[in-house]
N, C-alpha and C positions, 0 to 999 in steps of 0.2 A: 370870387363865393357872398351870399349874402347874411348878416347873420343877429341875430333878436336877444336878446337876455330878460330876466323874471326878474324884480325886482323884490322884497319885498316892502311892508305900510317906511319901516327905518333903514332904509337905504339913504344914502345920505346921495341926489341928484347934480350934486357939484360934480362928480366923482365917476362918472358915467360915461365908456369910452367913444366913442360918435355914434352909436349905429342909428338907424330910425328905426325898429317897433321895438318897445316896451313892456310889456306881459310886467301889470302887476297883479298881485298877488292878493287873495281876500283867502288866506287863514279862517281858521273857524274862532269867531269868537270879535272878530278884528270884523269892525261899522265898515258898512258899503258906503257914507259921508267922506267918513277918512280915503277911502281907495277915493272917489272923486277926484274929490282932493286933489288925494298923492295925482291921476293923470291930467289934473285940472298944471300944474307944477312944471311939469312934463311937455307938455301943449309948447306951456311959456319959454321952456329950455329947447324946443322945436324937436322933439320929439315925438313918435306917433306912438302913442298912450295906445296898451291895448289888458285895457284892467279887467279878473275878470270877473264870471256873474254867476257862480255856483250855486245850482240851482235850493240842491237840501241846505243852505244858508240862508235864503232867500225868503220868509212870513209867509208870507201870501201878493197877493197881486198888487198894491198897492204901492206894499214896503216894493217891487218891483218895474212898477211906475217910474214910485220919486225915483230912484235908481239910474232908470232911462231917461230918463228927465232933465236930469243934473248932469249926465253926464256925456250929455248932446248940448249941453249949457258951456259945459266947458270946452267944445271941439273935441271930444271920443269920435272918432266915425270906423270905428274896429271894435268887438267887444268876444274874448275866449266863454262862453258858455262850457261851464265842464257839472257834473254832478256833485261835484268837492265833497267835504266833509269826511266820515267811516259808517257812519252811523245813513243808512241805504233808504 
């Protein structure tokens, strides 16, 4: 059986169990650049990071393009696109 994890920005990566996929929650108020940085750290630890792309938290097309570009540069191969937030 395969397992994955979901972490927040506060998670200490040195304590993660050996799983392949690690989802990174982008909570309301989190900065997408910091989420992308956490993804890069996960790549360096040998994990497959899957950052959240919460549609309601991404302000505009330019921000989306920047988030995608940073993630690609950091070795991210997979993302999870979600509605995010409590606001419709």
